[in-house]
VMD Tcl script that draws the C-alpha trace (Angstrom):
set ca {
  {109.52 127.17 104.99}
  {109.61 124.26 107.42}
  {108.43 120.72 106.92}
  {107.52 117.85 109.16}
  {109.09 114.51 108.19}
  {106.72 112.01 106.63}
  {106.41 108.57 108.24}
  {108.80 106.00 106.82}
  {112.11 106.26 105.01}
  {111.20 108.87 102.39}
  {114.81 109.82 101.80}
  {115.61 106.24 100.84}
  {112.48 105.47 98.81}
  {111.70 106.90 95.39}
  {108.14 108.24 95.49}
  {105.41 107.47 93.00}
  {104.02 110.59 91.30}
  {100.59 110.11 89.74}
  {100.17 111.85 86.38}
  {97.15 113.94 87.29}
  {96.75 117.64 88.06}
  {94.88 119.17 90.98}
  {92.82 122.18 89.84}
  {91.48 124.52 92.53}
  {88.76 126.47 90.74}
  {87.26 129.78 91.83}
  {85.02 130.03 88.76}
  {87.15 132.70 87.12}
  {88.17 132.73 83.46}
  {91.88 132.14 84.04}
  {91.42 128.77 85.77}
  {88.68 128.01 83.26}
  {91.10 128.62 80.41}
  {93.63 126.19 81.87}
  {90.88 123.60 82.38}
  {89.93 124.04 78.72}
  {93.54 123.35 77.73}
  {93.64 120.21 79.88}
  {90.36 119.00 78.36}
  {91.54 119.73 74.83}
  {94.88 118.00 75.23}
  {93.69 114.98 77.22}
  {95.46 115.71 80.50}
  {93.70 114.13 83.53}
  {92.86 116.40 86.43}
  {90.81 116.56 89.62}
  {88.84 119.77 90.06}
  {87.86 121.30 93.37}
  {85.12 123.90 93.10}
  {85.74 126.42 95.87}
  {82.10 127.51 95.77}
  {80.67 124.00 96.09}
  {79.10 122.95 99.35}
  {80.68 119.81 100.77}
  {83.78 120.06 98.59}
  {86.76 117.92 99.65}
  {89.09 119.41 102.22}
  {92.66 119.69 101.02}
  {94.69 117.93 103.67}
  {97.76 115.71 103.77}
  {95.73 112.54 103.24}
  {93.94 114.04 100.24}
  {97.24 114.93 98.57}
  {99.44 111.91 99.33}
  {99.61 108.52 100.98}
  {101.72 105.38 101.07}
  {101.27 102.63 98.49}
  {103.09 99.30 98.80}
  {105.42 100.84 101.34}
  {106.40 103.79 99.15}
  {105.18 107.39 99.33}
  {102.69 108.42 96.66}
  {101.94 111.93 95.42}
  {98.42 111.87 94.02}
  {98.94 114.96 91.86}
  {101.91 115.97 89.71}
  {101.03 119.68 89.68}
  {98.60 122.14 91.24}
  {96.65 124.90 89.48}
  {95.42 127.67 91.78}
  {93.39 130.83 91.08}
  {96.17 132.78 92.83}
  {98.92 132.07 95.34}
  {96.45 132.16 98.24}
  {92.80 132.20 97.13}
  {90.27 133.33 99.71}
  {88.31 130.09 99.38}
  {91.05 127.98 100.99}
  {91.64 127.85 104.73}
  {95.03 128.48 106.31}
  {95.30 124.76 107.07}
  {94.64 123.86 103.44}
  {97.23 126.33 102.18}
  {99.73 124.92 104.65}
  {98.98 121.36 103.52}
  {99.53 122.36 99.89}
  {102.80 124.14 100.66}
  {104.11 121.15 102.57}
  {103.03 118.72 99.85}
  {104.61 120.73 97.06}
  {107.93 121.00 98.88}
  {108.02 117.35 99.87}
  {107.42 115.96 96.38}
  {108.76 118.76 94.19}
  {105.27 119.56 92.91}
  {104.87 122.80 91.00}
  {102.03 125.32 91.38}
  {100.50 127.56 88.72}
  {99.02 130.83 90.00}
  {96.56 131.30 87.16}
  {96.07 135.03 87.72}
  {97.34 137.13 90.58}
  {98.40 140.69 91.32}
  {102.03 141.70 91.36}
  {103.25 141.85 94.94}
  {105.88 140.78 97.42}
  {104.08 137.50 98.14}
  {105.04 136.32 94.64}
  {108.46 137.96 94.47}
  {107.41 141.10 92.56}
  {107.20 144.80 93.29}
  {103.71 146.10 93.94}
  {101.94 146.52 90.62}
  {100.53 149.94 91.55}
  {103.77 151.61 92.62}
  {105.76 153.94 90.38}
  {107.95 151.86 88.09}
  {105.23 149.22 87.75}
  {101.91 149.18 85.90}
  {98.32 148.12 86.50}
  {95.74 148.54 83.78}
  {94.56 147.48 80.37}
  {96.98 145.46 78.26}
  {95.19 145.73 74.91}
  {97.75 145.85 72.13}
  {100.74 145.37 74.46}
  {103.77 143.84 72.74}
  {105.20 141.25 75.13}
  {108.30 139.16 74.59}
  {109.45 135.73 75.72}
  {112.70 136.13 77.65}
  {115.87 134.13 77.13}
  {114.93 132.04 80.17}
  {111.47 131.45 78.72}
  {112.89 130.43 75.35}
  {115.28 127.96 76.95}
  {112.53 126.79 79.29}
  {108.81 126.15 78.96}
  {108.12 128.55 76.06}
  {110.85 127.47 73.67}
  {108.26 126.62 71.02}
  {107.41 130.31 70.54}
  {109.11 132.64 68.09}
  {109.32 135.25 70.84}
  {106.67 137.91 70.39}
  {103.24 137.88 72.06}
  {100.78 140.59 71.09}
  {97.80 141.09 73.38}
  {94.55 141.21 71.45}
  {93.01 144.58 70.69}
  {90.06 143.67 68.51}
  {87.80 146.55 69.54}
  {88.83 150.09 70.46}
  {85.70 150.43 72.60}
  {86.23 147.35 74.79}
  {88.96 146.61 77.33}
  {89.89 143.03 76.44}
  {92.64 142.28 78.93}
  {93.83 143.64 82.26}
  {96.91 142.94 84.30}
  {100.04 144.01 86.12}
  {103.55 144.53 84.74}
  {106.15 144.59 87.50}
  {109.82 143.97 88.11}
  {111.11 141.33 90.55}
  {111.95 142.49 94.05}
  {115.50 143.77 94.26}
  {115.83 142.07 97.65}
  {114.15 138.67 97.65}
  {113.53 136.58 100.75}
  {116.43 134.36 101.76}
  {116.97 131.71 99.07}
  {114.15 133.01 96.85}
  {114.49 133.92 93.17}
  {112.18 135.26 90.49}
  {112.79 134.42 86.82}
  {110.69 136.31 84.25}
  {109.56 134.18 81.29}
  {107.39 136.75 79.52}
  {108.04 140.49 79.83}
  {106.52 143.70 78.51}
  {107.53 147.36 78.65}
  {106.27 149.26 81.67}
  {104.46 152.27 80.16}
  {106.28 155.55 80.61}
  {109.58 153.91 81.48}
  {112.55 152.22 79.83}
  {112.04 149.19 82.08}
  {110.52 145.83 81.25}
  {108.45 143.96 83.80}
  {107.16 140.42 84.20}
  {103.80 139.12 83.02}
  {104.69 135.44 83.47}
  {107.53 134.24 85.65}
  {108.74 131.57 88.05}
  {108.96 132.34 91.77}
  {111.17 129.80 93.59}
  {111.04 129.96 97.37}
  {110.93 127.73 100.44}
  {111.60 124.59 98.40}
  {108.63 125.34 96.11}
  {108.13 126.73 92.60}
  {105.21 128.85 91.42}
  {104.39 130.06 87.92}
  {103.14 133.59 88.50}
  {100.78 134.99 85.85}
  {99.82 138.62 86.41}
  {97.23 139.19 83.69}
  {93.68 137.92 83.29}
  {92.64 135.97 80.18}
  {90.11 133.57 78.82}
  {90.46 130.40 76.75}
  {89.81 132.16 73.43}
  {92.37 134.95 73.54}
  {95.41 134.70 71.30}
  {97.92 135.66 74.00}
  {96.72 132.81 76.20}
  {96.56 130.30 73.36}
  {100.24 130.96 72.67}
  {101.15 130.38 76.31}
  {98.76 127.52 77.15}
  {101.12 124.75 76.07}
  {104.01 126.20 78.06}
  {101.94 126.58 81.22}
  {101.16 122.85 81.17}
  {104.75 121.91 80.26}
  {106.14 124.04 83.10}
  {103.70 122.60 85.63}
  {104.40 118.98 84.67}
  {108.08 119.44 83.82}
  {107.26 118.14 80.35}
  {106.08 114.71 81.58}
  {102.33 114.25 81.27}
  {99.46 112.48 79.59}
  {97.86 114.10 76.55}
  {99.48 116.27 73.91}
  {99.03 119.55 72.07}
  {99.78 120.30 68.40}
  {98.87 123.05 65.95}
  {96.94 121.95 62.86}
  {95.90 123.44 59.56}
  {94.50 121.65 56.52}
  {92.60 123.21 53.61}
  {90.12 121.45 51.33}
  {89.29 122.92 47.91}
  {85.79 121.81 46.92}
  {84.14 121.63 43.47}
  {87.35 120.90 41.54}
  {86.47 120.45 37.81}
  {83.06 122.08 38.42}
  {81.95 125.54 37.30}
  {80.60 127.49 40.27}
  {77.71 129.94 40.05}
  {78.60 133.61 40.45}
  {77.23 136.26 42.82}
  {75.40 139.01 40.95}
  {76.36 142.40 42.38}
  {73.25 144.04 40.89}
  {70.62 141.44 41.82}
  {72.29 140.77 45.20}
  {71.86 137.03 44.77}
  {73.30 134.07 42.92}
  {71.44 133.33 39.65}
  {70.03 129.84 39.78}
  {69.45 130.06 43.52}
  {65.88 130.19 44.83}
  {66.53 133.67 46.23}
  {67.20 135.09 42.75}
  {64.42 136.34 40.43}
  {62.97 133.71 38.12}
  {64.73 133.57 34.77}
  {68.15 134.68 35.96}
  {70.63 132.33 34.30}
  {73.50 130.87 36.31}
  {75.15 129.45 33.20}
  {75.94 132.81 31.62}
  {78.97 133.63 33.75}
  {80.15 130.64 35.82}
  {83.63 130.67 37.35}
  {86.12 127.85 36.76}
  {89.85 127.49 37.20}
  {92.02 127.67 34.11}
  {95.20 125.80 33.25}
  {97.18 128.86 34.34}
  {95.33 128.80 37.67}
  {96.24 125.12 38.15}
  {99.89 125.79 37.34}
  {99.93 128.70 39.77}
  {98.46 126.55 42.55}
  {101.18 123.94 42.16}
  {103.90 126.58 42.18}
  {102.36 128.32 45.19}
  {102.30 125.07 47.15}
  {105.96 124.43 46.44}
  {106.91 127.96 47.45}
  {104.97 127.81 50.70}
  {105.62 124.14 51.51}
  {101.92 123.49 51.99}
  {99.66 120.92 50.34}
  {95.91 121.35 49.80}
  {93.27 118.64 49.37}
  {91.32 118.75 46.11}
  {87.73 117.53 46.41}
  {86.85 116.65 42.82}
  {83.65 116.18 40.81}
  {84.37 114.22 37.63}
  {80.99 115.15 36.20}
  {82.09 118.76 36.10}
  {84.85 117.85 33.68}
  {82.43 115.92 31.48}
  {80.01 118.87 31.50}
  {82.84 121.15 30.37}
  {83.63 118.82 27.47}
  {79.94 118.55 26.53}
  {79.63 122.33 26.31}
  {81.47 122.18 23.02}
  {85.01 122.16 24.33}
  {85.69 118.52 23.52}
  {88.59 118.26 25.92}
  {89.31 119.52 29.42}
  {92.80 121.06 29.71}
  {92.23 121.92 33.40}
  {91.60 118.29 34.30}
  {94.59 117.21 32.22}
  {96.87 119.69 34.02}
  {95.71 118.84 37.54}
  {95.85 115.10 36.91}
  {99.35 115.43 35.43}
  {100.34 117.13 38.69}
  {98.20 114.88 40.89}
  {101.04 113.93 43.23}
  {101.30 117.57 44.30}
  {97.90 117.31 45.98}
  {95.72 115.04 48.07}
  {92.44 114.07 46.39}
  {88.98 113.46 47.88}
  {85.84 112.09 46.20}
  {83.29 114.95 46.14}
  {80.65 112.90 44.23}
  {80.25 112.83 40.47}
  {77.85 115.72 39.86}
  {77.58 117.45 43.24}
  {73.95 116.31 43.57}
  {72.09 117.21 46.75}
  {71.86 113.88 48.59}
  {69.42 114.74 51.35}
  {65.70 115.09 50.99}
  {64.30 116.04 47.61}
  {64.24 119.85 47.78}
  {61.10 121.86 47.12}
  {62.52 125.13 45.77}
  {59.17 126.76 45.05}
  {59.44 128.46 48.45}
  {62.17 130.51 50.16}
  {63.85 129.03 52.04}
  {63.51 125.63 50.40}
  {61.80 122.79 52.21}
  {61.78 118.99 51.99}
  {59.30 117.54 49.54}
  {56.67 115.27 51.08}
  {54.44 112.65 49.52}
  {50.69 112.32 49.79}
  {51.09 110.71 53.22}
  {53.16 113.62 54.48}
  {56.36 111.59 54.54}
  {59.67 113.08 53.46}
  {60.82 112.15 49.96}
  {64.51 111.23 50.06}
  {67.22 110.96 47.43}
  {67.41 107.21 46.84}
  {70.16 104.89 47.96}
  {70.84 104.05 44.31}
  {71.39 107.73 43.48}
  {73.70 108.26 46.45}
  {75.72 105.15 45.64}
  {76.03 106.08 41.97}
  {77.28 109.56 42.83}
  {80.09 107.97 44.86}
  {81.00 105.12 42.52}
  {80.65 107.04 39.24}
  {83.18 109.56 40.50}
  {85.61 106.77 41.33}
  {85.10 105.27 37.87}
  {85.73 108.64 36.24}
  {88.97 109.02 38.20}
  {90.18 105.56 37.15}
  {89.30 106.19 33.50}
  {91.17 109.51 33.50}
  {94.33 108.34 35.25}
  {93.58 109.95 38.61}
  {94.94 107.32 40.98}
  {96.05 109.42 43.96}
  {92.65 109.05 45.66}
  {91.79 107.34 48.94}
  {88.36 105.80 48.41}
  {87.64 105.69 52.13}
  {87.23 109.50 52.09}
  {84.12 111.37 50.90}
  {82.78 114.93 50.78}
  {79.16 115.11 49.66}
  {77.89 118.20 47.85}
  {76.95 120.84 50.45}
  {77.55 118.11 53.07}
  {74.16 116.86 51.91}
  {72.65 113.66 53.17}
  {73.62 114.73 56.68}
  {71.40 116.76 58.99}
  {70.63 120.16 57.45}
  {68.69 122.22 59.96}
  {66.10 123.56 60.06}
  {64.69 121.91 56.94}
  {66.16 118.43 57.40}
  {66.65 117.54 61.09}
  {67.78 113.95 60.40}
  {70.20 112.24 58.05}
  {68.89 110.78 54.83}
  {68.18 107.19 55.95}
  {69.77 105.93 52.72}
  {73.08 107.68 53.35}
  {74.49 105.23 55.88}
  {73.79 102.12 53.75}
  {75.42 103.78 50.74}
  {78.42 104.77 52.84}
  {78.78 101.20 54.10}
  {78.35 99.57 50.68}
  {80.97 101.82 49.06}
  {83.58 101.34 51.78}
  {83.47 105.01 52.80}
  {84.89 105.45 56.30}
  {85.61 109.19 56.60}
  {82.72 111.52 55.71}
  {83.10 115.31 55.74}
  {80.56 117.37 57.68}
  {80.08 121.08 58.37}
  {81.61 122.10 61.71}
  {79.29 125.11 61.88}
  {76.39 122.63 62.02}
  {77.97 119.68 63.85}
  {81.24 120.34 65.65}
  {81.82 116.83 67.03}
  {82.66 113.66 65.17}
  {79.87 111.08 64.97}
  {79.01 107.79 63.30}
  {77.18 107.50 59.99}
  {76.90 103.79 59.37}
  {80.46 102.43 59.39}
  {81.88 105.90 58.71}
  {82.90 108.69 61.05}
  {82.39 112.35 60.22}
  {85.18 114.90 59.81}
  {83.77 118.33 60.76}
  {85.17 121.08 58.50}
  {85.31 124.84 59.10}
  {84.08 127.06 56.25}
  {86.25 130.07 55.54}
  {84.20 133.16 54.80}
  {85.48 133.21 51.22}
  {82.29 132.46 49.34}
  {81.88 129.67 46.79}
  {80.20 132.06 44.36}
  {83.01 134.62 44.31}
  {85.95 134.55 41.93}
  {86.56 138.30 42.01}
  {87.32 140.54 44.95}
  {84.40 142.85 44.20}
  {81.99 139.89 44.27}
  {83.30 138.71 47.63}
  {83.07 142.16 49.23}
  {79.68 142.94 47.73}
  {78.20 139.70 49.05}
  {79.92 140.20 52.41}
  {78.34 143.65 52.69}
  {74.94 142.24 51.74}
  {75.14 139.65 54.51}
  {76.80 141.70 57.25}
  {75.26 145.16 57.01}
  {71.91 146.34 58.25}
  {68.97 147.13 56.03}
  {69.52 150.81 56.74}
  {73.04 150.43 55.33}
  {71.75 148.71 52.20}
  {72.33 145.15 53.40}
  {70.04 142.19 53.76}
  {69.57 142.62 57.49}
  {70.49 138.98 58.12}
  {72.87 140.17 60.80}
  {70.01 142.02 62.52}
  {67.78 138.96 62.37}
  {70.45 136.62 63.77}
  {72.38 138.62 66.40}
  {73.47 135.44 68.18}
  {75.58 134.25 65.24}
  {76.73 137.45 63.56}
  {77.43 141.11 64.13}
  {76.48 143.86 61.70}
  {79.23 145.98 60.20}
  {78.80 149.64 61.18}
  {79.25 150.65 57.53}
  {79.71 148.68 54.30}
  {83.26 147.74 53.35}
  {84.92 149.53 50.45}
  {84.64 147.15 47.49}
  {88.20 147.97 46.42}
  {89.99 147.79 49.78}
  {87.62 145.97 52.13}
  {88.82 142.50 51.23}
  {92.49 143.12 51.98}
  {91.86 145.49 54.89}
  {89.07 143.66 56.72}
  {88.02 140.24 55.43}
  {91.49 138.76 54.95}
  {92.82 139.75 58.42}
  {89.62 138.60 60.13}
  {89.41 135.22 58.41}
  {93.12 134.61 58.94}
  {92.86 135.49 62.64}
  {89.95 133.11 63.15}
  {91.71 130.30 61.28}
  {94.99 130.76 63.18}
  {93.14 130.82 66.50}
  {91.57 127.48 65.63}
  {94.91 126.12 64.41}
  {96.66 126.92 67.70}
  {93.82 125.43 69.74}
  {94.91 121.81 69.22}
  {92.08 121.44 66.71}
  {92.82 119.20 63.68}
  {89.53 119.91 61.90}
  {90.18 121.11 58.33}
  {88.96 124.31 56.66}
  {87.40 124.47 53.23}
  {87.05 126.88 50.31}
  {86.10 126.32 46.64}
  {87.80 126.07 43.28}
  {86.26 129.38 42.19}
  {88.39 131.11 44.82}
  {91.51 130.03 42.89}
  {90.24 131.41 39.56}
  {90.26 134.93 38.11}
  {91.29 137.21 41.04}
  {92.51 134.15 43.00}
  {91.05 135.52 46.22}
  {91.92 132.45 48.31}
  {95.65 133.17 48.25}
  {95.71 136.35 50.36}
  {93.89 134.50 53.16}
  {96.13 131.44 52.92}
  {99.28 133.54 52.85}
  {98.12 135.60 55.81}
  {97.39 132.44 57.81}
  {100.80 130.93 57.11}
  {102.78 134.13 57.65}
  {100.90 135.00 60.82}
  {101.57 131.54 62.20}
  {105.26 131.67 61.26}
  {105.57 134.90 63.20}
  {104.23 133.23 66.34}
  {105.93 129.84 66.50}
  {109.48 128.53 66.28}
  {110.56 126.15 63.53}
  {110.32 123.18 65.92}
  {106.55 123.74 66.08}
  {105.28 123.59 62.49}
  {101.66 123.48 61.40}
  {100.56 119.86 61.11}
  {98.82 119.34 57.76}
  {96.88 116.05 57.79}
  {94.67 114.46 55.15}
  {91.02 113.76 55.88}
  {91.31 110.15 57.05}
  {94.24 110.98 59.37}
  {92.22 113.78 60.92}
  {89.42 111.27 61.40}
  {91.72 108.81 63.15}
  {93.03 111.59 65.40}
  {89.51 112.64 66.43}
  {88.48 109.02 66.95}
  {91.45 108.28 69.22}
  {90.86 111.46 71.18}
  {87.24 110.51 71.82}
  {88.26 107.06 73.05}
  {90.98 108.53 75.27}
  {88.68 111.21 76.69}
  {86.05 108.62 77.56}
  {88.65 106.46 79.30}
  {90.01 109.44 81.26}
  {86.57 110.80 82.19}
  {85.37 107.41 83.42}
  {88.47 106.83 85.57}
  {89.83 103.98 83.46}
  {93.31 105.47 83.02}
  {96.08 105.05 85.57}
  {99.48 106.65 85.05}
  {102.40 107.38 87.31}
  {106.13 108.01 87.38}
  {108.63 106.30 89.65}
  {112.11 107.63 89.11}
  {112.91 107.41 85.41}
  {109.97 105.14 84.54}
  {106.44 106.14 83.51}
  {103.70 103.51 83.51}
  {100.36 104.07 81.76}
  {97.37 101.71 81.90}
  {94.25 102.19 79.79}
  {91.37 99.96 78.63}
  {92.16 97.37 75.99}
  {92.11 98.92 72.52}
  {92.56 102.49 73.79}
  {95.91 104.02 72.88}
  {97.62 106.17 75.48}
  {98.23 109.83 74.66}
  {101.36 111.30 76.21}
  {104.06 113.98 76.07}
  {107.59 113.23 77.26}
  {111.10 114.73 77.08}
  {113.28 114.14 74.05}
  {115.12 110.84 74.43}
  {112.20 108.97 76.02}
  {111.78 105.40 74.74}
  {109.13 102.73 75.19}
  {110.22 99.61 77.03}
  {109.24 96.35 75.37}
  {109.44 92.78 76.55}
  {112.92 92.76 75.03}
  {114.68 96.05 74.48}
  {113.09 99.40 73.65}
  {111.39 101.14 70.74}
  {110.92 104.78 69.81}
  {108.14 106.76 71.46}
  {106.10 109.44 69.71}
  {107.49 112.05 67.34}
  {109.28 115.35 67.82}
  {107.15 118.45 68.24}
  {107.70 121.73 70.13}
  {110.96 120.47 71.59}
  {109.46 117.30 73.05}
  {108.24 113.86 72.04}
  {104.52 113.23 71.92}
  {102.08 110.77 70.42}
  {99.96 107.67 70.88}
  {101.28 104.42 72.33}
  {99.88 100.97 73.08}
  {101.26 98.09 75.16}
  {103.93 95.94 73.55}
  {103.82 92.20 72.98}
  {102.48 90.34 76.07}
  {102.27 93.66 77.97}
  {99.15 95.14 79.55}
  {100.46 98.67 80.05}
  {102.73 101.19 78.36}
  {106.11 101.62 80.02}
  {108.23 104.64 79.09}
  {111.81 105.24 80.18}
  {112.85 108.85 80.59}
  {116.27 110.00 79.45}
  {119.04 110.68 81.95}
  {118.62 113.99 83.74}
  {114.81 114.01 83.42}
  {113.93 112.67 86.87}
  {112.35 115.56 88.79}
  {111.56 113.42 91.84}
  {115.25 113.03 92.70}
  {115.64 116.78 92.88}
  {112.52 116.99 94.98}
  {113.78 114.47 97.52}
  {117.10 116.29 97.76}
  {115.21 119.44 98.63}
  {113.20 117.48 101.18}
  {116.26 116.17 102.96}
  {117.66 119.69 103.37}
  {114.50 120.79 105.20}
  {113.50 117.62 106.99}
  {114.72 118.80 110.40}
  {112.30 121.73 110.48}
  {108.71 121.67 111.77}
  {105.42 122.42 110.11}
  {104.47 124.62 113.03}
  {106.79 127.38 111.83}
  {105.18 127.66 108.41}
  {103.90 131.21 107.80}
  {100.14 131.54 107.42}
  {99.41 132.89 103.90}
  {97.60 136.17 103.75}
  {94.18 136.76 102.30}
  {92.46 133.60 103.40}
  {89.22 135.23 104.49}
  {89.32 138.71 102.95}
  {90.48 140.18 99.64}
  {94.19 140.85 99.58}
  {95.18 144.42 98.69}
  {97.23 144.76 95.54}
  {99.52 147.10 97.42}
  {99.86 150.74 98.35}
  {98.93 153.29 95.72}
  {101.04 156.38 95.15}
  {98.83 158.41 97.50}
  {99.22 155.90 100.33}
  {95.75 154.37 100.01}
  {95.15 150.69 99.43}
  {94.18 149.43 96.00}
  {92.25 146.15 95.89}
  {93.13 143.49 93.38}
  {90.70 143.08 90.50}
  {88.91 139.80 90.72}
  {89.22 137.28 87.94}
  {85.55 137.88 87.13}
  {86.26 141.30 85.66}
  {84.74 142.44 82.39}
  {87.70 140.93 80.59}
  {86.62 137.50 81.74}
  {83.80 137.11 79.28}
  {84.65 135.20 76.13}
  {84.41 137.52 73.12}
  {81.48 136.87 70.85}
  {82.87 134.49 68.29}
  {82.55 135.50 64.68}
  {83.78 132.11 63.57}
  {80.25 130.92 62.98}
  {79.29 133.78 60.71}
  {80.68 132.24 57.59}
  {79.55 128.80 58.58}
  {75.91 129.64 58.09}
  {76.53 131.04 54.63}
  {79.11 128.90 52.83}
  {76.79 126.21 51.63}
  {78.89 124.34 49.09}
}
mol new
graphics top color blue
foreach p $ca { graphics top sphere $p radius 0.5 }
foreach p [lrange $ca 0 end-1] q [lrange $ca 1 end] { graphics top cylinder $p $q radius 0.2 }
display resetview
């Protein structure tokens, strides 16, 4: 590669590198997945749509300029659909190559074929592979572990969720034995080449001509497990671990209805006695499910063994009802309260009353009661307030002090919008929330995924696990699951047929003895882990009945934790936050996203110093190398906290400061290396740069064994479509 010298004394002036990515988007799923990661983690970027009329031309002035006499790189990394997408002109590709070499800017090739242009053998030649990757067992290499993917345990299994659908496609190929002069290829993720004893690259770094490219040779979308594992590392490689935003893995679990007795699914009637869908006269009080003292003791022991703490959402009225039923005392409450420090506690209202409209249960489904004027009749503000305050009083009277009164979970998330019957909040909910000092109010993520205001409170959307509130035994869970998710012809309710957009019918009913362990547990764990590794702090919830009798919650919890431990290294633990801390995290993210989206954030690096400016009151979100500190008016303070081998967190300006100033540790100044590379090539001319292939026409993937040419699959292959999510299936059914 040859470069033309930039005007001015670049070799003597440290450049400014703006902390923003350039994303060149061809509309394919691979670039879309990376954009989703940037959006999720709060990383600023500028997107160029290759299909858009009048899009900006990528030229030297678009990429860099001079600011206050010093050179400025406007982007710290470049994301491309491939190494030379057809939508860019030769001049644009040349401008990008020159820019990347001059400033040491890295380029991600989101999805490309294996070929000599990226330092690999042709993916269709003998000794390489092109085809489906479903079920492939890939492995992070030693270089990947010591580099951008050090947060992974090592193994990466490509999804194979359906034997009838090809879910991923790609190329596995070895690096060229004879690279171009000065070029190297370092595999970061490898997999076995079928039919051989050789391993080939799926993700690797191609260094050449003073530039570095991350070469990804398989297609993916934002939802697939194999990509979710690699997403963090792709961003860290591109930015050299210095960027705005951050990415963590979260899992919290709320246990609702603690001290209550939950109604039980009837495997004969195919309904829950007491519910409007059950025949009149069926009695829900005959066989309710409730945790025992032994169940409480087991939960505490399980938590200690697995180093995981759950949140108990309690209803004090349930304990009083138990006493009133002739028991006199409540040993379960006594045991849990004696062990209260082992848990986090959340007010779940005193008696689990429905706090929305007054329900008319004479029809199925229920509807909101209306008065003579046709107006909705609402649960009163006095009733809502008493449900909150009476539960607090009960806790105080019974020695339960480990409660944060700013947190609240209403019964069935009632009071909030409950479509289709109740399209608005109960107008008395917000005043009650304000008067009781509630600031963090749980909501159902399957109904409302985003945080929003309710009076002075903010919602915390929660994911329902498909472990039903009315099931304490495995047979009850599987029987109800079959009723919901099988067709009428298979003996089910047909709900799945009536709502194909939110659920998929099982081909045959699950075996009531084996279906839970063989199907439900793996599915629910997979969905929960996928959410956990998607930088999503929203909690999940189950119910106390699931910890009684057959204790069906534990297999799911254990599968989630063990599956996660098999994916991630010990430096990347699951982050287990309580409700209010999740609320703060979501609130800060929303503020940061708004500031980034409206162009109110400025951030750049000059040498070993990073400067971040954001609107007053908005904390900056950033990820930096270990050893980074925040500069104050006098001295320095710690920045962030350790996670995945780096430091990350929120930071605000210090005393009398208007911006955040971070000092990188010694050895973490990529720009110096970049300028050294520039000086070694400064005598060459841009005119000798090779014109990249494939600017106007599709580039062949290489010669096939028979000598014909095989075209590269486009990124819009059948594997591009996001799989139909089953995450919402349980959300429409777990109502309490």
